[in-house]
C-alpha positions in Angstrom: 21.6 16.8 50.8 20.0 13.8 52.2 20.1 10.0 51.1 16.8 8.5 49.4 17.9 5.5 51.4 15.1 4.5 53.8 16.3 3.2 57.2 12.8 2.4 58.9 9.2 2.8 57.4 6.3 2.0 59.6 2.6 2.0 58.7 0.6 2.5 62.2 -2.5 4.0 63.6 -2.5 6.7 66.2 -3.2 4.6 68.9 0.1 2.7 68.4 2.1 6.0 68.6 4.1 5.3 71.9 5.3 2.2 70.1 6.2 4.2 67.0 8.1 6.7 69.0 10.1 4.1 70.5 10.9 2.3 67.1 12.3 5.9 65.7 14.3 6.7 68.9 16.1 3.4 68.0 17.1 3.8 64.6 17.8 7.4 64.6 21.6 8.4 64.2 21.5 11.8 65.5 19.7 14.1 68.1 18.7 16.6 65.2 15.1 15.1 63.9 13.5 17.3 60.7 9.8 16.5 60.6 8.4 16.7 57.1 4.6 16.5 56.2 1.7 18.0 55.8 -0.5 20.1 58.2 -2.9 17.6 60.1 -0.3 14.3 59.6 0.5 14.1 63.2 3.7 15.2 63.3 3.3 17.2 66.7 1.2 14.3 68.0 4.7 11.7 67.7 6.6 14.5 69.0 4.7 14.3 72.1 5.1 10.7 72.7 9.1 11.1 71.5 9.7 13.7 74.4 8.0 11.7 77.1 9.8 8.8 76.0 13.2 10.7 76.2 12.1 11.2 79.7 10.4 14.7 79.9 7.2 15.2 81.9 6.7 18.7 80.5 3.5 19.8 78.7 4.4 19.4 75.0 2.6 21.8 72.5 3.5 23.2 69.1 5.8 26.0 69.8 4.1 27.8 66.3 4.3 31.5 67.7 7.2 31.2 70.0 9.4 29.3 67.1 11.1 27.0 70.0 9.9 25.4 73.1 12.3 23.9 75.6 11.5 20.7 77.8 13.9 19.3 80.3 14.5 15.4 80.0 16.9 13.0 81.5 20.1 14.2 81.7 19.3 16.7 78.5 17.4 19.2 77.0 14.8 18.8 74.2 14.3 21.8 72.1 11.1 21.7 69.5 10.8 24.0 66.7 7.7 24.8 64.8 9.0 26.9 61.7 5.6 27.0 60.0 5.4 30.9 60.8 9.1 31.7 59.7 9.0 34.5 56.8 12.8 34.2 56.4 16.0 32.8 57.7 16.7 35.9 59.5 14.2 35.3 62.3 16.0 32.0 63.1 19.4 33.8 63.4 17.6 36.4 65.9 16.5 33.3 68.2 20.2 31.7 68.0 19.2 28.6 65.7 23.0 27.7 65.5 23.5 27.7 69.5 20.6 25.2 69.6 21.3 23.0 66.7 25.2 22.9 67.7 24.5 21.8 71.3 24.6 18.4 72.5 20.9 18.6 73.2 18.1 17.0 71.1 16.6 19.5 68.3 13.4 18.4 66.8 12.3 20.5 64.2 8.7 21.2 62.3 8.5 22.1 58.9 12.4 22.3 58.2 12.2 23.2 54.6 12.4 26.6 55.5 16.2 26.1 56.9 17.2 23.2 55.1 20.0 25.3 53.9 21.4 26.3 57.2 21.2 23.1 58.7 24.8 21.8 58.3 24.8 19.5 61.3 23.8 15.8 60.7 20.3 14.9 61.0 17.5 12.3 60.6 14.8 13.1 58.0 11.5 11.9 59.3 8.8 12.0 56.5 5.1 11.4 57.6 1.9 10.7 55.4 -1.6 10.3 55.9 -2.9 7.3 54.4 -6.3 6.7 53.1 -7.3 4.3 55.5 -6.3 7.2 58.1 -3.3 5.5 59.1 -0.1 6.8 58.7 3.2 6.1 57.1 6.5 7.1 58.6 10.0 6.7 56.7 13.2 7.6 58.4 16.3 8.5 56.3 19.7 10.0 57.0 20.7 13.0 55.9 24.1 11.7 54.2 26.0 8.5 53.5 28.2 9.0 56.5 25.4 8.3 58.8 24.0 5.4 56.4 27.8 3.8 56.4 27.6 3.9 60.6 24.5 2.5 60.6 25.0 -0.2 58.2 28.4 -1.3 60.1 26.4 -1.1 63.4 28.1 2.3 64.8 25.6 4.5 66.1 
């Protein structure tokens, strides 16, 4: 179960997406990022900025039909999942979800509600909301109290 503690909250406009990506990456406690938010809130747009920030020149697009896209970055790989069309967890086991999640690489997951029960690794929860003025609100929450205690003591 994730913590209700918010470690970062940012209200931003899309034109500031690169700065938001920098703040987010500076504050995450893991390489597994779960993105929550309604359709059209800007999850993929933010993920594009994150992938670029992590050092990838790859063309980033939502892997809605392929389930996962792989991007090369500085000394790491980035796995970008879009689980919107997943009907059951078995589909993910068939693509080897566990191998991705338990690697030392980045795993960035859109629509993670569908796999919360199998994500046993530590992760950071990113919630995005569209505001009435067309700005967005980002809330970063650690999965568990271990991440929270490490963050509070300065150990990341």
